[in-house]
DSSP file (Angstrom, degrees, kcal/mol; ACC not computed):
  #  RESIDUE AA STRUCTURE BP1 BP2  ACC     N-H-->O    O-->H-N    N-H-->O    O-->H-N    TCO  KAPPA ALPHA  PHI   PSI    X-CA   Y-CA   Z-CA
    1    1 A M              0   0    0      0, 0.0    63,-3.0     0, 0.0     2,-0.5   0.000 360.0 360.0 360.0 141.0    0.0    0.0    0.0
    2    2 A I  E     -aB  19  63A   0     16,-2.9    18,-3.5    61,-0.2     2,-0.5  -0.960 360.0-160.6-119.8 128.0    1.3    3.5   -0.9
    3    3 A I  E     +aB  20  62A   0     59,-2.7    59,-2.6    -2,-0.5     2,-0.3  -0.926  34.5 152.8-101.3 125.8    0.4    6.6    1.1
    4    4 A T  E     -aB  21  61A   0     16,-2.4    18,-1.8    -2,-0.5    57,-0.2  -0.982  52.1-161.4-153.2 158.7    1.1    9.6   -1.2
    5    5 A N        +     0   0    0     55,-1.2    56,-0.1    -2,-0.3    16,-0.1   0.093  69.2 108.6-120.1  15.0    0.4   13.2   -2.1
    6    6 A N    >>  -     0   0    0     54,-0.3     4,-1.6     1,-0.1     3,-0.6  -0.839  55.3-160.3 -99.4 111.5    2.0   12.8   -5.5
    7    7 A P  H 3> S+     0   0    0      0, 0.0     4,-2.2     0, 0.0    -1,-0.1   0.786  91.4  60.9 -62.5 -26.0   -0.5   12.8   -8.4
    8    8 A L  H 3> S+     0   0    0      2,-0.2     4,-2.5     1,-0.2     5,-0.2   0.895 102.4  51.3 -66.7 -39.3    2.0   11.0  -10.6
    9    9 A V  H <> S+     0   0    0     -3,-0.6     4,-2.5     2,-0.2     5,-0.3   0.920 109.7  49.8 -62.9 -43.8    2.2    8.1   -8.2
   10   10 A L  H  X S+     0   0    0     -4,-1.6     4,-2.0     1,-0.2    -2,-0.2   0.932 112.2  48.0 -59.2 -45.5   -1.6    7.8   -8.3
   11   11 A K  H  < S+     0   0    0     -4,-2.2     4,-0.3     1,-0.2    -2,-0.2   0.903 116.8  42.3 -62.0 -42.6   -1.5    7.9  -12.1
   12   12 A K  H  < S+     0   0    0     -4,-2.5    -1,-0.2     1,-0.2    -2,-0.2   0.835 128.6  24.2 -75.4 -33.6    1.2    5.3  -12.4
   13   13 A L  H >X S+     0   0    0     -4,-2.5     4,-2.7    -5,-0.2     3,-1.3   0.493  85.3 101.0-116.6  -4.5    0.0    2.8   -9.8
   14   14 A D  T 3< S+     0   0    0     -4,-2.0     5,-0.2    -5,-0.3    -1,-0.1   0.821  90.5  44.5 -57.2 -32.9   -3.7    3.2   -9.3
   15   15 A D  T 34 S+     0   0    0     -4,-0.3    -1,-0.3    -5,-0.2    -2,-0.1   0.664 124.3  32.1 -83.7 -16.6   -4.5    0.1  -11.4
   16   16 A S  T <4 S+     0   0    0     -3,-1.3     2,-0.3     1,-0.1    -2,-0.2   0.605 117.7  34.9-118.5 -15.1   -1.8   -2.1   -9.9
   17   17 A H  S  < S-     0   0    0     -4,-2.7     2,-0.8   -15,-0.0    -1,-0.1  -0.924  83.7 -98.0-137.7 160.2   -1.4   -1.1   -6.2
   18   18 A A        -     0   0    0     -2,-0.3   -16,-2.9    -3,-0.1     2,-0.5  -0.739  48.6-175.2 -77.9 113.1   -3.4    0.1   -3.3
   19   19 A V  E     -a    2   0A   0     -2,-0.8     2,-0.8   -18,-0.2   -16,-0.2  -0.958  20.3-163.2-118.9 122.5   -2.8    3.8   -3.4
   20   20 A A  E     -a    3   0A   0    -18,-3.5   -16,-2.4    -2,-0.5     2,-0.4  -0.874  23.7-178.4-102.1 100.0   -4.1    6.2   -0.7
   21   21 A Y  E     +a    4   0A   0     -2,-0.8     2,-0.3   -18,-0.2   -16,-0.2  -0.839  10.8 163.2-105.5 134.9   -3.7    9.6   -2.4
   22   22 A E        -     0   0    0    -18,-1.8     2,-1.7    -2,-0.4    -2,-0.0  -0.987  43.8-120.5-144.0 147.1   -4.6   13.0   -0.8
   23   23 A D  S    S+     0   0    0     -2,-0.3     2,-0.2   -17,-0.0   -18,-0.1  -0.636  70.5 125.0 -85.4  80.7   -3.7   16.5   -1.8
   24   24 A I        -     0   0    0     -2,-1.7    -2,-0.1     1,-0.1     5,-0.0  -0.750  62.8 -78.9-132.9 175.3   -2.0   17.2    1.5
   25   25 A S     >  -     0   0    0     -2,-0.2     4,-1.8     1,-0.1     5,-0.1  -0.244  40.8-107.5 -75.5 165.6    1.4   18.4    2.8
   26   26 A Y  H  > S+     0   0    0      1,-0.2     4,-1.8     2,-0.2     3,-0.2   0.935 122.3  48.8 -54.9 -50.1    4.6   16.4    3.1
   27   27 A E  H  > S+     0   0    0      1,-0.2     4,-2.1     2,-0.2    -1,-0.2   0.879 107.6  54.6 -62.7 -37.5    4.2   16.4    6.9
   28   28 A D  H  > S+     0   0    0      2,-0.2     4,-2.2     1,-0.2    -1,-0.2   0.842 103.9  55.6 -66.3 -32.2    0.6   15.3    6.6
   29   29 A V  H  X S+     0   0    0     -4,-1.8     4,-2.3    -3,-0.2    -1,-0.2   0.942 108.0  49.0 -60.7 -46.5    1.6   12.3    4.5
   30   30 A L  H  X S+     0   0    0     -4,-1.8     4,-2.5     1,-0.2    -2,-0.2   0.888 109.9  51.2 -61.1 -38.8    3.9   11.3    7.3
   31   31 A K  H  X S+     0   0    0     -4,-2.1     4,-2.4     2,-0.2    -1,-0.2   0.882 108.1  51.8 -66.3 -38.0    1.2   11.7    9.8
   32   32 A K  H  X S+     0   0    0     -4,-2.2     4,-2.0     2,-0.2    -2,-0.2   0.904 110.1  49.6 -63.4 -40.4   -1.2    9.5    7.7
   33   33 A V  H  X S+     0   0    0     -4,-2.3     4,-2.3     2,-0.2    -2,-0.2   0.926 109.3  51.9 -63.2 -44.1    1.6    6.9    7.6
   34   34 A R  H  X S+     0   0    0     -4,-2.5     4,-2.2     1,-0.2    -2,-0.2   0.918 107.8  52.1 -57.8 -43.8    1.9    7.2   11.4
   35   35 A D  H  X S+     0   0    0     -4,-2.4     4,-0.9     1,-0.2    -1,-0.2   0.898 109.5  49.3 -60.2 -40.2   -1.8    6.7   11.8
   36   36 A R  H  <>S+     0   0    0     -4,-2.0     5,-2.2     1,-0.2     4,-0.4   0.869 107.7  54.0 -67.3 -36.6   -1.7    3.5    9.7
   37   37 A I  H ><5S+     0   0    0     -4,-2.3     3,-1.5     1,-0.2    35,-0.3   0.900 104.4  54.9 -64.1 -39.3    1.3    2.2   11.8
   38   38 A H  H 3<5S+     0   0    0     -4,-2.2    -1,-0.2     1,-0.3    -2,-0.2   0.773 103.8  56.3 -62.8 -24.7   -0.9    2.7   14.9
   39   39 A E  T 3<5S-     0   0    0     -4,-0.9    -1,-0.3    -3,-0.3    -2,-0.2   0.565 132.7 -91.9 -82.0  -9.3   -3.5    0.5   13.1
   40   40 A G  T < 5S+     0   0    0     -3,-1.5    29,-1.6    -4,-0.4    -3,-0.2   0.458  81.2 134.3 113.8   2.8   -0.9   -2.3   12.7
   41   41 A H      < -     0   0    0     -5,-2.2    31,-0.5    27,-0.2     2,-0.3  -0.443  44.6-137.0 -77.9 159.6    0.7   -1.6    9.3
   42   42 A Q        -     0   0    0     25,-0.4    23,-2.6    -2,-0.1     2,-0.2  -0.893  18.8-107.4-116.7 148.3    4.5   -1.7    8.9
   43   43 A L  B     +C   64   0B   0     -2,-0.3    21,-0.3    21,-0.2     3,-0.1  -0.531  31.4 176.1 -68.2 136.3    6.8    0.6    7.0
   44   44 A L  S    S+     0   0    0     19,-3.2     2,-0.3     1,-0.3    20,-0.2   0.479  71.4  35.1-116.2 -13.0    8.2   -0.9    3.9
   45   45 A S  S    S-     0   0    0     18,-1.4    -1,-0.3     4,-0.0    67,-0.0  -0.982  93.3-102.1-136.6 151.7   10.1    2.2    2.7
   46   46 A H    >   -     0   0    0     -2,-0.3     3,-1.4     1,-0.1    17,-0.1  -0.529  23.0-137.6 -75.2 135.1   11.9    4.8    4.7
   47   47 A P  T 3  S+     0   0    0      0, 0.0    -1,-0.1     0, 0.0   -17,-0.1   0.641 103.4  43.9 -69.4 -12.9    9.8    8.0    5.1
   48   48 A L  T 3  S+     0   0    0     12,-0.0    -2,-0.1     5,-0.0    14,-0.0  -0.110  83.1 152.3-118.8  35.2   12.9   10.2    4.5
   49   49 A S    <   +     0   0    0     -3,-1.4     3,-0.3     2,-0.1    62,-0.1  -0.255  45.2  26.0 -65.2 152.8   14.4    8.2    1.5
   50   50 A G  S    S-     0   0    0      1,-0.2    58,-0.0    61,-0.1    57,-0.0  -0.125  95.2 -82.5  84.0 175.8   16.5   10.0   -1.0
   51   51 A S  S    S+     0   0    0      2,-0.1     2,-0.6    -2,-0.0    -1,-0.2   0.263  90.5 110.8-103.7  11.4   18.6   13.1   -0.6
   52   52 A V        -     0   0    0     -3,-0.3     5,-0.1    55,-0.0     0, 0.0  -0.786  65.9-134.6 -89.2 119.9   15.7   15.6   -1.1
   53   53 A K    >>  -     0   0    0     -2,-0.6     3,-2.1     1,-0.1     4,-0.7  -0.353  20.1-111.7 -72.8 153.2   15.0   17.3    2.2
   54   54 A P  T 34 S+     0   0    0      0, 0.0     3,-0.3     0, 0.0   -28,-0.1   0.759 117.2  54.1 -57.6 -25.7   11.4   17.7    3.4
   55   55 A N  T 34 S+     0   0    0      1,-0.2    37,-2.1    36,-0.1    38,-0.8   0.576 103.0  58.1 -84.8  -7.7   11.5   21.5    2.9
   56   56 A E  T <4 S+     0   0    0     -3,-2.1    -1,-0.2    36,-0.1    -3,-0.0   0.614 109.1  36.2 -98.1 -14.2   12.7   21.2   -0.7
   57   57 A T     <  -     0   0    0     -4,-0.7    -1,-0.1    -3,-0.3   -31,-0.1  -0.994  56.7-152.7-139.1 143.9    9.8   19.1   -2.2
   58   58 A P  S    S+     0   0    0      0, 0.0     2,-0.4     0, 0.0   -34,-0.1   0.572  74.7  85.2 -87.4  -7.7    6.1   19.1   -1.5
   59   59 A Y        +     0   0    0    -34,-0.1     2,-0.3    42,-0.1   -33,-0.1  -0.759  45.9 164.6-106.9 140.1    5.7   15.4   -2.6
   60   60 A K        -     0   0    0     -2,-0.4   -55,-1.2   -35,-0.1     2,-0.4  -0.974  11.1-173.6-150.4 136.5    6.2   12.2   -0.5
   61   61 A S  E     -B    4   0A   0     -2,-0.3     2,-0.4   -57,-0.2   -57,-0.2  -0.999   7.8-172.7-129.3 132.8    5.2    8.6   -1.1
   62   62 A V  E     -B    3   0A   0    -59,-2.6   -59,-2.7    -2,-0.4     2,-0.5  -0.990  15.9-140.1-130.4 134.0    5.7    5.9    1.5
   63   63 A M  E     +B    2   0A   0     -2,-0.4   -19,-3.2   -61,-0.2   -18,-1.4  -0.791  26.4 173.3 -94.5 130.8    5.2    2.2    1.1
   64   64 A I  B     -C   43   0B   0    -63,-3.0   -21,-0.2    -2,-0.5   -23,-0.0  -0.876  39.4 -83.1-130.0 165.1    3.5    0.3    4.0
   65   65 A S        -     0   0    0    -23,-2.6   -21,-0.0    -2,-0.3    -1,-0.0  -0.348  26.4-142.9 -65.7 147.4    2.3   -3.2    4.5
   66   66 A K  S    S+     0   0    0    -25,-0.1    -1,-0.1     2,-0.1     2,-0.1   0.878  83.5  63.7 -76.6 -39.5   -1.2   -4.0    3.2
   67   67 A G  S    S-     0   0    0      1,-0.0   -25,-0.4   -25,-0.0     2,-0.3  -0.410  78.3-133.4 -85.0 162.4   -1.9   -6.3    6.1
   68   68 A K        +     0   0    0    -27,-0.1   -27,-0.2    -2,-0.1     2,-0.2  -0.825  31.9 148.4-114.6 153.4   -2.1   -5.4    9.7
   69   69 A G        -     0   0    0    -29,-1.6     3,-0.1    -2,-0.3     2,-0.1  -0.617  57.5 -27.9-148.2-148.6   -0.6   -7.0   12.8
   70   70 A E  S    S-     0   0    0     -2,-0.2    -1,-0.3     1,-0.1     2,-0.3  -0.369  84.0 -80.5 -69.1 158.0    0.7   -5.9   16.1
   71   71 A I        -     0   0    0    -33,-0.1     2,-0.9     1,-0.1    -1,-0.1  -0.466  44.2-135.4 -63.2 125.1    2.0   -2.3   16.3
   72   72 A D     >  -     0   0    0    -31,-0.5     4,-2.3   -35,-0.3     5,-0.2  -0.756  12.9-161.4 -87.2 108.5    5.6   -2.5   15.0
   73   73 A E  H  > S+     0   0    0     -2,-0.9     4,-2.5     1,-0.2    -1,-0.2   0.848  88.5  53.8 -61.4 -36.5    7.6   -0.4   17.4
   74   74 A R  H  > S+     0   0    0      2,-0.2     4,-2.4     1,-0.2    -1,-0.2   0.930 109.5  47.4 -65.5 -44.9   10.5    0.1   14.9
   75   75 A S  H  > S+     0   0    0      1,-0.2     4,-2.5     2,-0.2     5,-0.2   0.909 112.6  50.6 -60.7 -41.9    8.2    1.5   12.2
   76   76 A L  H  X S+     0   0    0     -4,-2.3     4,-2.3     1,-0.2    -2,-0.2   0.908 110.3  48.8 -63.6 -42.6    6.6    3.7   14.8
   77   77 A E  H  X S+     0   0    0     -4,-2.5     4,-2.3     2,-0.2    -2,-0.2   0.918 111.9  49.3 -63.3 -43.9   10.0    5.0   15.9
   78   78 A I  H  X S+     0   0    0     -4,-2.4     4,-2.1     1,-0.2    -2,-0.2   0.927 113.3  45.2 -62.8 -46.0   11.1    5.7   12.4
   79   79 A I  H  X S+     0   0    0     -4,-2.5     4,-2.3     2,-0.2    -1,-0.2   0.895 112.3  51.0 -69.9 -38.0    8.0    7.6   11.4
   80   80 A E  H  X S+     0   0    0     -4,-2.3     4,-2.2    -5,-0.2    -1,-0.2   0.916 111.5  48.5 -63.1 -41.8    7.9    9.7   14.6
   81   81 A N  H  X S+     0   0    0     -4,-2.3     4,-2.4     1,-0.2    -2,-0.2   0.877 110.2  52.2 -64.2 -37.4   11.6   10.6   14.0
   82   82 A A  H  X S+     0   0    0     -4,-2.1     4,-2.4     2,-0.2    -2,-0.2   0.901 108.7  49.9 -65.7 -40.9   10.7   11.5   10.4
   83   83 A I  H  X S+     0   0    0     -4,-2.3     4,-1.7     2,-0.2    -2,-0.2   0.922 111.8  48.3 -63.4 -43.6    7.9   13.8   11.5
   84   84 A Q  H  X S+     0   0    0     -4,-2.2     4,-0.7     1,-0.2    -2,-0.2   0.907 111.6  49.7 -63.0 -41.4   10.2   15.5   14.0
   85   85 A A  H >< S+     0   0    0     -4,-2.4     3,-1.0     1,-0.2     4,-0.5   0.901 107.7  54.6 -63.3 -40.6   12.9   15.9   11.3
   86   86 A C  H >< S+     0   0    0     -4,-2.4     3,-1.2     1,-0.3    -1,-0.2   0.876 103.3  56.1 -60.9 -38.3   10.3   17.4    8.9
   87   87 A R  H 3< S+     0   0    0     -4,-1.7    -1,-0.3     1,-0.2    -2,-0.2   0.680  95.7  66.7 -69.5 -17.8    9.3   20.0   11.5
   88   88 A K  T << S+     0   0    0     -3,-1.0     2,-0.3    -4,-0.7    -1,-0.2   0.691  91.9  75.6 -75.6 -18.1   12.9   21.2   11.8
   89   89 A F  S <  S-     0   0    0     -3,-1.2     2,-0.6    -4,-0.5     0, 0.0  -0.719  77.5-131.1-100.8 144.2   12.9   22.6    8.2
   90   90 A V        -     0   0    0     -2,-0.3     2,-0.2     1,-0.0    -2,-0.1  -0.822  34.5-115.9 -88.8 126.1   11.2   25.7    6.9
   91   91 A F        +     0   0    0     -2,-0.6   -35,-0.1     1,-0.2   -36,-0.1  -0.425  46.6 159.5 -65.4 126.4    9.1   24.8    3.8
   92   92 A K    >   +     0   0    0    -37,-2.1     3,-1.8    -2,-0.2    -1,-0.2   0.418  44.8  95.3-128.6  -0.9   10.6   26.6    0.8
   93   93 A S  G >  S+     0   0    0    -38,-0.8     3,-1.5     1,-0.3   -37,-0.1   0.665  71.9  75.7 -70.6 -11.2    9.3   24.7   -2.2
   94   94 A D  G 3  S+     0   0    0      1,-0.3    -1,-0.3   -37,-0.1    -2,-0.1   0.544  86.3  65.3 -73.0  -3.3    6.4   27.2   -2.5
   95   95 A K  G <  S+     0   0    0     -3,-1.8    -1,-0.3     2,-0.1    -2,-0.2   0.428  83.5 100.4 -94.7  -0.8    9.0   29.6   -3.9
   96   96 A Y  S <  S-     0   0    0     -3,-1.5     5,-0.0     1,-0.1    -3,-0.0  -0.437  82.7 -99.3 -84.2 158.3    9.6   27.5   -7.0
   97   97 A K    >   -     0   0    0     -2,-0.1     3,-1.7     1,-0.1     4,-0.5  -0.438  38.3-110.3 -69.7 151.1    8.2   28.1  -10.5
   98   98 A P  T >  S+     0   0    0      0, 0.0     3,-1.3     0, 0.0     4,-0.4   0.826 114.5  61.0 -55.3 -35.9    5.2   25.9  -11.3
   99   99 A E  T >> S+     0   0    0      1,-0.3     4,-0.7     2,-0.2     3,-0.6   0.709  92.1  68.0 -68.5 -17.4    7.0   23.8  -13.9
  100  100 A V  H <> S+     0   0    0     -3,-1.7     4,-1.9     1,-0.2     3,-0.4   0.771  84.6  71.5 -70.8 -25.2    9.5   22.6  -11.2
  101  101 A Y  H <> S+     0   0    0     -3,-1.3     4,-2.2    -4,-0.5    -1,-0.2   0.832  90.6  57.8 -64.2 -32.0    6.7   20.6   -9.5
  102  102 A D  H <> S+     0   0    0     -3,-0.6     4,-2.1    -4,-0.4    -1,-0.2   0.890 105.8  51.2 -61.8 -38.2    6.6   18.1  -12.3
  103  103 A D  H  X S+     0   0    0     -4,-0.7     4,-2.4    -3,-0.4    -2,-0.2   0.911 108.5  50.6 -64.5 -42.5   10.3   17.4  -11.6
  104  104 A F  H  X S+     0   0    0     -4,-1.9     4,-2.3     1,-0.2    -2,-0.2   0.883 109.0  51.8 -63.9 -38.0    9.6   16.9   -7.9
  105  105 A Q  H  X S+     0   0    0     -4,-2.2     4,-2.6     1,-0.2    -1,-0.2   0.918 110.1  49.3 -62.6 -42.7    6.8   14.5   -8.8
  106  106 A L  H  X S+     0   0    0     -4,-2.1     4,-2.6     2,-0.2    -2,-0.2   0.892 109.3  51.5 -65.1 -40.5    9.2   12.5  -11.0
  107  107 A I  H  X S+     0   0    0     -4,-2.4     4,-2.2     2,-0.2    -2,-0.2   0.948 112.5  45.5 -60.8 -49.2   11.9   12.4   -8.2
  108  108 A D  H  X S+     0   0    0     -4,-2.3     4,-2.4     1,-0.2    -2,-0.2   0.919 113.3  50.6 -61.1 -43.9    9.4   11.1   -5.7
  109  109 A W  H  X S+     0   0    0     -4,-2.6     4,-3.2     1,-0.2    -1,-0.2   0.916 109.1  51.3 -59.4 -44.9    8.1    8.5   -8.2
  110  110 A T  H  X S+     0   0    0     -4,-2.6     4,-2.0     2,-0.2    -1,-0.2   0.902 110.3  48.5 -62.3 -42.6   11.6    7.3   -9.1
  111  111 A L  H  X S+     0   0    0     -4,-2.2     4,-1.6     2,-0.2    -1,-0.2   0.928 115.1  45.0 -62.8 -44.7   12.5    6.8   -5.4
  112  112 A L  H  X S+     0   0    0     -4,-2.4     4,-2.6     1,-0.2    -2,-0.2   0.918 109.5  55.3 -65.0 -43.5    9.2    4.9   -4.8
  113  113 A E  H  X S+     0   0    0     -4,-3.2     4,-2.3     1,-0.2    -1,-0.2   0.886 107.1  49.9 -58.7 -40.6    9.6    2.8   -8.0
  114  114 A S  H  X S+     0   0    0     -4,-2.0     4,-2.0     1,-0.2    -1,-0.2   0.867 110.7  50.8 -67.3 -34.6   13.1    1.6   -6.9
  115  115 A G  H  X S+     0   0    0     -4,-1.6     4,-2.4     2,-0.2    -2,-0.2   0.891 109.7  49.6 -67.4 -39.5   11.6    0.7   -3.5
  116  116 A I  H  X S+     0   0    0     -4,-2.6     4,-2.7     2,-0.2    -2,-0.2   0.914 109.7  51.5 -64.3 -42.7    8.8   -1.3   -5.2
  117  117 A A  H  X S+     0   0    0     -4,-2.3     4,-1.3     1,-0.2    -2,-0.2   0.902 111.3  47.8 -61.3 -41.0   11.3   -3.1   -7.4
  118  118 A S  H  X S+     0   0    0     -4,-2.0     4,-0.7     2,-0.2    -1,-0.2   0.908 112.2  48.9 -66.1 -41.4   13.3   -4.0   -4.3
  119  119 A A  H >< S+     0   0    0     -4,-2.4     3,-0.8     1,-0.2    -2,-0.2   0.889 109.6  52.0 -65.7 -38.9   10.2   -5.2   -2.5
  120  120 A D  H 3< S+     0   0    0     -4,-2.7    -1,-0.2     1,-0.2    -2,-0.2   0.798 102.9  60.1 -66.7 -28.3    9.1   -7.3   -5.5
  121  121 A A  H 3<        0   0    0     -4,-1.3    -1,-0.2     1,-0.3    -2,-0.2   0.721 360.0 360.0 -72.8 -20.9   12.6   -8.9   -5.5
  122  122 A W    <<        0   0    0     -3,-0.8    -1,-0.3    -4,-0.7    -2,-0.2   0.502 360.0 360.0 -72.2 360.0   12.0  -10.3   -2.0
């Protein structure tokens, strides 16, 4: 299952994966992932993957388990740390030209796609 605010991810995966898409902030995506972890899902991709800082891009996609189990303490710790890290940065991507947002969507998609490929290889 993918939690995302990236419309490109929805377009690419809507027919093949469970995609929870909302037009929300980067930090709100992380909070949605945290809520799912509290429901028993596990992180399958790191919420701060890649070298793009949370203040530099508005888009984030995180892969979590489709099934639920007991609360995974490690997943919870990782997502809480990611939320705290996100709060340390001042959001600046709203200063970019509109055409740059397509590039940010592609970067997020590429990171997610490599994670999906790794997960499929398991």
